[in-house]
N, C-alpha and C positions, 0 to 999 in steps of 0.2 A: 619858511616860518610851516609847521604842519596842521594839516588840516582832516577833516572827519572821513574823507573820501581819496587821503593820501594812503598808497602800498607802501609795506614798508620794505625798510633801505636793506639788503644784503648788505651782511659785512664786507667791510675790505676784503681785496685777496691781500694774497700774499705776496711781505715783496719780494721779486728778484730777488735770488743769494748773489752776493761778488764770487764767491768758487760752489762748485758742488764736485767731490771728488768722482770717478770716473768706476766702470763696473767691478771693473780687475781690482781698484784699490782697494774698493768696499770687501769686494772678498777673500782676499791678502792680509788684511788687515785685523791683527793676533785680536781682536776686540770681537771679529765677526767668528773666529776660529773657538775662541774660546765661548762664544755663545750657543753654540750651534753643538760645544760639544756638556756644556750644562746643561741644556734641554735635553740631552739624551741618561746621564748623566745623578741631574741632581734637581730636575724637576723644574728647570730656564723654562720661557718663551720660547718658544722656535723662532728659528732665523724667518724670517716675511720676504718673498724671493722676489726682489726690485726695490722694497722699498727700506731702504735703511734706517728712514725715521721711523715708523713704524714698530722693525725692529728693534733700534735702541728705547724708545719709548718704554717700549714692553718690557726690556731689561731689565730697564731703570727701576721703574714700578714694581718687578719682582724681586729685584734687589734692596729694596727700601724696605715693602713689605715683610722678604720673609729672609730678615738680616740674616741668622744661622746658620741659613742654607747659603747663602751668595758665598759669605764668608771660608766656609767649608769648602765650598767647589774651589773658590782661589788658592785657597792651598794644597788641593791638591794638583790644580795646573800649576801652577807653580812651585811643585815637590819642595816644598817648609821643611822642611827637617826637624820635625820634635824630636827630641832624644829621649823623653816621655812624652808619653800621649795622652791628649787631655780628656780632659772627662764630660765636659759639653764647652757649646763659644761660645754662649755669654749667660751667665750665669746669673747677671742683673741687669737687666738696660737701664736702671736711673742713671740719671742724671744730674749732677755726678754723680759719679760711686760706678759708674758702670762696670760689671766683672770681663775681661774677657779670656777664652782659654786658663779656666782654671785648670790646675795641675802640668801644666805643660812645661818646658825647661827648650833653649833654643841657646842660638847667637847669632847676631845681626852681622859681624864681621865673618863669621863663618860662610854666611849665603853671597857674602860684599863679594870672597877669594872665592868662590867653586869655579867658578871657567880657569883660575892659575891649576887647577888639578886636569883638565884634559891635556894631555899632550899634544893633540892638535892646535890647540892654541897657546898653551901657555909663553910660548913666545910674540904674541900679537900684542899688541900694546893697550895697555891696560888705563894708561895716562898718557897724555899729550902735554908738554906745557910748553907754554908760550908767554915770553914778555916782552920790553920793548926794544931789547937791544939784540934777542936772537930769534933763532929758526927754530922752531918745534923743535923738543924734547922728548923722546920715548920712554916711559916710564913699564917696562913689559910686565903680566899678572904674576913671571915667575918671578921677576926683580919685584914687584909691590909685593907679594907671598914674604917673601927675604925678609924685607924694612920690616914688616910690621911683624914675622918672629923672630928677630933679633929686638926690635925694638918693646916687643910685651915682654920678652924674657929678662929684659932690664930692669922696666916697673916691677915684675914680680920679684926683683932681688932690689931693687928699691924700698921695697914691703906696700907698694901700690895692691892693695884687695877687691875683692869686687865691693862697690858700693864708694869707694872714695870717690874725687874728683881731680881731675884732669885737666888742667886750665891751657891753653894755645892765647898767646899772643902775636897773630903770625895773620900772612896773607895768603893768598886763592893760588896757593904756591902745592904742590907733592907729597914738602912737606908734614907740612897739618891733613893730607889723606891719608900718610902713614899714619903719625898720631893718634886723629881718630879711631882710625880702625882698632892700631892695635891699646887703645884702654877700652874700647869695645871686648876686643878679644879678653881682656883681663876680668871684665866683667866691672869696669872703673867708669866713671858719668863724666862725659865729655864738656867741655865748655870752654869758649872761644868768644873772642873780640879782632877786627883788624887794627893794625897798629896803625891807623890816622886816625883813631879815639884817644885823645889826651889821658892824662893820668887818671884822674877826677872820673872819667865817665867807665872806663873800666873795675876799678876799685870799687864804685857802683853797685858793680853787680858780678867778680870776683871774694869779694869780699863776702856778699853774700853765705860763696858756695863753699870756702875754706879750703880753695884746691888743695894737693899734697902735693903737687909738681906744677913746674911752670913752664912751656916752651915756648921761646919768645926771639924774634928775630933782631938782630942788631941796627936791624933796618932794614927801608924799601924805595924801590925806585921806581917814579912814578911823575910823569906830563916831561923825562926828559933830566928829571934832577934823583939825585941822590937826597932822601931823610933820613937823617943819623937818630935814633930813638934808644939810644946807647943809656941819656938819661932818664926816661919815662922808663926804661927795665928795671933801673939800679931803684927806683921812687915805687914798684912795683913789690920788688924783692924785699922793702924794707918795711910795705907797711899787708904783706903777704903772710902772719908769722907762721902760719901751718904749715909753708910748704918746708917741704924734705927734702927736695932736688930744685935745679932752675937748670934748665938744656939752652944751649947755646946755639941758634940758627945763624951762620954767618953769610945771609944771604951778600951781604955788604963787603966780605971778608974779613971782618977784624976778629981779633981773636978774642976769645973766652971769656968772658973779666975773672975776675979769683974768684972763687970759691961756686962759680958753671962748668955743668959738666958738657962737653962738645956734640954733638949732632952727628958725627959719622963715630964716635965711641959707639954710640948707643945702638947705631944700625949695619955693623960692619961684621956680624956671623960670619965665617964664611956659607952659601950654598949646603944644601943637605948633613947642616952640619944636626945637632939636636936642636942647639942655639937657635937655629934659622927655623925653625919648624911652629908652625902658631900652635899652642894651644889655648885652642876655642872654649874659654870657662862657660858652662849651662847655666841659664840662668833660668829663673821664673817668667815668663811673659810679661807681667807687667814693671818686671827691673828696671831700673832709672836707666836710658842710653846715653839722652845728655840733657842740658839743662840749655832752655831759648831763654833768653829777657823779648819782656816787649812790656814797655811804660804805659805807664797809667797817667791820670794828670795830678797826681797828688803822690807825692811816698817817692821811694827804693824803685827802680822797674821789677818789674814782677818777675820771679826767678821761673820759668815753665818747665816742670818735669815729664819727659814722655819716655816711653816703655820700649825696651827693645823689641818686643814683640807688634806692640801697638803704630811701631814705625817701618817695622822689615814689613807687613801686610799693606799699610796702607800706601807705600810707597811700588811696591810690588800695581798695583792695582794702576795706582797715577803711570808710571813709568813704563807698564809692559803694555798696559789695553790702554791709557789714554792718551799719552804721549806715541806708543805703538813704538816702541826702542826696540832695540835688542842687539844680537852677535855683529852685527852688519851695520850699525850705526854708530856714527862719531857726534858725540852731546855736546854743545856749547851754550852755558849761560852765563850772560858778564854778570859779578857779584863779588862782595866779599864775605868775611870772614866772620862780619857781625851780621849780616843776615840770613833768614831761615832759607834761602831761594841755594846757599853756598851747601846744607847738609842734604838736602833733598837733590841736588845735583849734583852732588858723592855719591848714593845713591840709583844715578844709571847705573854704577858696575853690579848693580844686585841682577839687571838683567842683560848681565854681559857685553852692555855696549863700551867703546871708548870716549871714557871721559876728556871733556879738553878745556884744562885750567890755565887763566891767563890773569897774570900778574900783573898791573898795568891804567892808564887814564884811557877813560873811554873816549877820548878824542885828542890823540895825540898820536901821529903830529899833525893827522885831522880827524876831521867827522867821520873816516871810512875806515878809523882802524879798529872797529869791530868786526866789518865788513871782510875787513884782510885778514883777521884771524882766522875767520870761516875757513876761505880762499887756501888759504894754506896749509890749513888744517881739514880738507876735508871733511868738515864738516855737514851731517846729515840733516840736525837737529839743531836750530840755531834759537835761543833765548838771549834776553834784552827786558828792559825798561820800555814802557812806554812812551816818557820822558827822550828814551834818545831816537827814537823812529820819528819822533816829532820833528826834535833839532836834526834830525837829518832833512828831514824835506824842507827847513827853512834856511838851513847853509844851501842848498841846492843843488845834494851829489847825485852821481850815478854810479851806482857801485856796483851793477848785476853789469854797465858798460863797460866796465872799466876793470873788474873784478869777475875771474872766474869761480859765478859759485852755482854752480851747475847742480851742485848737489843737496842745498837743502833742499827740505822737501816740508819744512814746514819751520816758518814764522814765529814764537810765540811769544807774548810783551806781558809780565804784570806789574805788581810797583800802583800803576793808579788805572781807572781804566783806559782801554786806546779810543782819544776819538775818533769819529769815523773818517775825515780830514787821511787818518795814520793808514789805516786797512787801507785807501784808494793809494796812497803812498805807496808800500809793499806791495799791492798788486802793478801800479804802473813799472816803479822801478826797480822790483827784485825779478818777479815773475807777473805774469797773469794765470798763470797755472800754479800758486800755490795756495797750499794747507793755512793759513793766518789764524792762530790761537793766542787770543784774551781773553788770560786764566784771572781767577782771583780767588783768593783764600785767604792764611794767614798764620803768622808764626805761632802761634798760638795752639793749629792744629799740624804746623811744619806740613803742610799739603792744597789741595787745589775744593773749593767745594764747586765749582764750577767753571767750566772750562773748554778742555781740547776732548773733540771725538773724531777722531780719522774718519769716520763713515756719515760723520752728517754733514747739511751743505753752511756756508759760513753767511751769514747777514753784518754788513755795516753796519760798526756799532758795538754790537752784541756778542756775548759769549754763546758758543754752543749750544751748550745744555748743562741740569747740573752733571755732579760726576756719579756715578755709581754710588748707589750703598748711603749715599747722602741726602736725607727729607728733608732739603734746601725749598723751605716758602717765603713768602714774602708777610707779613703782617703788619694789620694795622694798629693803631696803638691799644686798641681793645684786643689784641689775639688774634683777630677774626684774620686767615686768609685771603689775600687781594692776585686778583690776575691782570696784568695789564694794568697797574698802578704802583705808582710809589708806597714801599715801604719799607719795613725792619726788618735784613736779613738775619732768618733762624734758621736752627735745623735740629728738628725735632725730635731725631732718633739718635742712639749714639756713634761716634766715632772711633776708630780702635785706636787714632790716634790724639785724641783727646787729652789733656793733662793728666797724666796719676796726681798731679797734686801741684800745687806752689812748694818752692823752699822754704823751708818757715814760715810755713804756715799750717802749725800743728789742728786745728782746728776747725781748715779747710773755709774760714769765711772769707778771706782775700778772695781766693778762687769762687766761693758765689755768689758771691757780689760783683766779680767782672763781668758771670756771662749770664746768671743765671735770676741777678732781681729784679728784672723788669716781666718775665716772664717765669714763673718758678717753675722748676726740672723741664725746659726750653732753653739752649744755648739759641742766645740776643747777639750777635757777634761785631755791632757798631757799623754797619753800613747800609746805605739810601737801596736798596733794591729793586729792581721789574722784576715777575717773573709775569713771560708774554706767553699768548693764550698760546703762541707756537712751540713754546717750553725752551724756547731761548730766553737770556738772560741779560740784563743789564742793571752795569752798577754804579752808582749817582757818586762813588764817594763816601766819606766818614760822615755818618753820622752823631759821630760826638769830639770831644776837640783833641784826641790822640795825634799829632805831629806825624807825617808817613811823609815822607820821603823816598819816589820809588821802592816805597816797601819797608824800607829801614826806619822803624816806628821809634818816638822817643815823646816821648810825656813834657807837657808845659812847665812841672815843676825842676824838671832838668834845668831846663830855660831860667824860670826864678832862680832858684837858689844861683847857680853863677853869676847871674845881673847883677841884680841884686843885693851881691859883694859889693857890689860897688857904692861909693859913701855918695854920688851925684843922682843915683837912683833911689828914688823912694819905694817903687812898688812899678810894676809891669804886668803886661798881658799879650800875650803872645797865640798865634793865630793861626793856621794852615787853610788854605781858601782849594780849594782844586777847582781850576777855570774852563771854562768850556770849551778851549780853543785846545787842552790836553794841557796844560800849564800848572803849577803849582804857586801859588803866591801866598809867604810866610813872613807876613808883618811881625814888627814889633814898635808898641805900643807902650811906652814908659811916662812913667808920671814923674818929674823929675826933684830932688828934694831945694826947697827955698837955695836960695843965689846962685841952684847952679844952671850950665846955660845949653843944650844941644848944639855942638859946634863940633864941627870933623873928627876934632880930637877926639871927643866923647864914642862920636860914632864909631869909630876905630878901635878906641881901648872894649867898648863893649863887643864888636867882632873879635876883637883878638880872644875876652876870655873865655868867649864861646868855642870860637875855632882852637883854642890850647885845651883849654880845661874840657868839654864837650865831645864836640866831633864837628869837623868842618863844614858836613854835610849838611848843618840846622843853624846854619848864621842864617838872618833871618835878612831877606830880599830888601828889605827896607826901616828904616827908625824912625819913628815919627812922633811927635809930643802929644800927649793927651790931659786933661788938666787936672782927671782923675780916674781911676779906675770901677769900672763899676762889678756892683756884688750882687750877691741874693741878702736878702734880709736875715740871713746866717752868717753872711761873711764871706762864700765862695764866691770867687769871681766868674763873670758871664761869658768863658770860653763857647758856649754852643752857639745862646741868641745873638752873639755880638758876630760868631762865625754867617749863621743865619741871614743875616742883614747883610754882612760886605760880601751874601751869594746874588743878595736883588732880593730874598724876603723884605715885607713890608713890618715894621716896626711893630704895631699892633698885635700882629700875626706872630711872631718872631719871640716873642715874650709877652708873659702878662706885668706889667708894670706896674702892681701891687705888691709884685715882690723882690724888687728893687728896692736898693739902697737911695739911687740917687736915676731916676730916669731920663732927666737928661741929658748926661752922660752919654748916653745912648745915641744921641743927637747927631753926633759928632759921626760917627762910624753911619749913620743915613748918611747925610754929603757926603762921605767919603767916597760910598758906595755909587752915588751918582756920578759924584769927579770921577771916576776910575773909566778912561775908556781901552786901558792895552792891555794885554794879559798879560800871565800869571809868568814873571822872569826865574830862569837857572835850576837847579838842581842843588842849591847851599856850594862849597869850595873841596866836595871831600868828591875820594875818590869815584863817584857815581856820576858827576856830569861835569859843567862847567863852571864860569865867575859866576855871581849873582851880584844881583843890581841894590847899592844898601844906602838910598836915600842919599 
């Protein structure tokens, strides 16, 4: 108890970091060299000798206060090739609708393949591919450029023009990288789904954008088994009437079905021929590069359009400065083509590093699988999910003891916040001199709001700092900034990789509603965040009801549409709960039709419906019967309040009883929250994790 004579307490000392980069590493980091150069040429604050924290804080402050100067400096530092010059950097900074680099034309794929122009590096590996059955197989820069040239020539012969959509139903294999780059070279718009997605889930995405071409595998190998996708591909071809061509990629060795073109026939132009030389369509800065999908809680998945120029600049910043990757690096991230991290990590080519593609299970034949890929490929930057790190800890494996991981310089995680125990496990089991980068961003910007900074210390359970040119803040419901307190993650100034629009959203209403409804003119992302007084960041999970399995997001509406087709299910409620131990618990609550019984047979049908029709990642951990689904007075399911109750918030703080149709239905979740003593389970049955607990 404080008395009138008490001495004011000094603030607690800063916690001791888990890791701190040495002086040589700080001095050699690209971000340090960029800052020194930008200080000389563009008015950036100078590097503070011996104080990397002060240096980064000053650089970050300048980058958000002087956005045009920062982005101009970045384009010069990375020698961005504008075939026609820009008139100004930022003509309009309003959100949404910021106008970047008007007048400029360029091409993303041209920059991704620049290393192939260097005769000393053309024979080096651009890609290094690994699967469950083979040793690493390289694709040289020259060979990658040849295949992209050949395929882009054939796409043009098929009538593909700038703005047309090209789709991929492909796993994380070199063919997917070639198809993306060839699409971008033509100025067409890429979009992809992983082949573990069911037909309905893929069509919900691809039918929105009406692709002209479909690249599709015959199947894939996962967990030691072959998974045939011939029937799914046939259904996609039937249900995408705008297709001019479908291309067969025979990963399982099957012949092309009638009417499909062979991949090899489109990529076989000999080196040095005119057909194998890429012609890079020069497009406006804001020209669409790709469409990514991020589900809301109602309706179809959002089809997010990001630009060639915006992605090019944002990824050069993130991969070149924050991840500190360059020609000497081998860059691995465990991902699938249905997750934005695939698009992000393919951009490693922009920095000249070797991108390590892996098509296989995260945990087959054992939990060392991803570490084994790193050891076999000499990976220097290792990216994975927080859930995989936690699973490694629970499995009791010792990767650094059993494998040569000596080349890894950074272990990065995303998909969900990395719990403190995950930081300690990496420190103890991989290396006590390891840069650990927990990063957080979103499909919506295909980048990071906060995370990796090679010159800063790492504190357990925290992201190192907000990213450059990202005015990241934590706001209370009234729009007031918070420090050392939990608030909404907002970005108050535009980023180049923010969507240029949503597909089929002509008046921009859905785009505005998704990010700008709560705080007009300010991006609200839907995460709970703490920005500490030390400028580190803590992510607390989703503040909305999007389901997020290791970064792969799906709207609850997708689940409801599938499950409620079953006659036994009257209505349902699905919740994704981030748990303190790093787990992610996704229960499905079902209100049964009269006479129906929730037995093992019905549970199996529900799981099979979701697994086959939507995504194996989003099979629920438990299926529980309820008396009824609680709604607002306007009939909307109470997803966010139920989630907060399941995370331990008291009922009176989670919801206004006057806004609920039957508050008594919420008592069940309050009791369930008290009864649950275990952590979250599993990562779905998809290709990003192991088995689930299904009640």
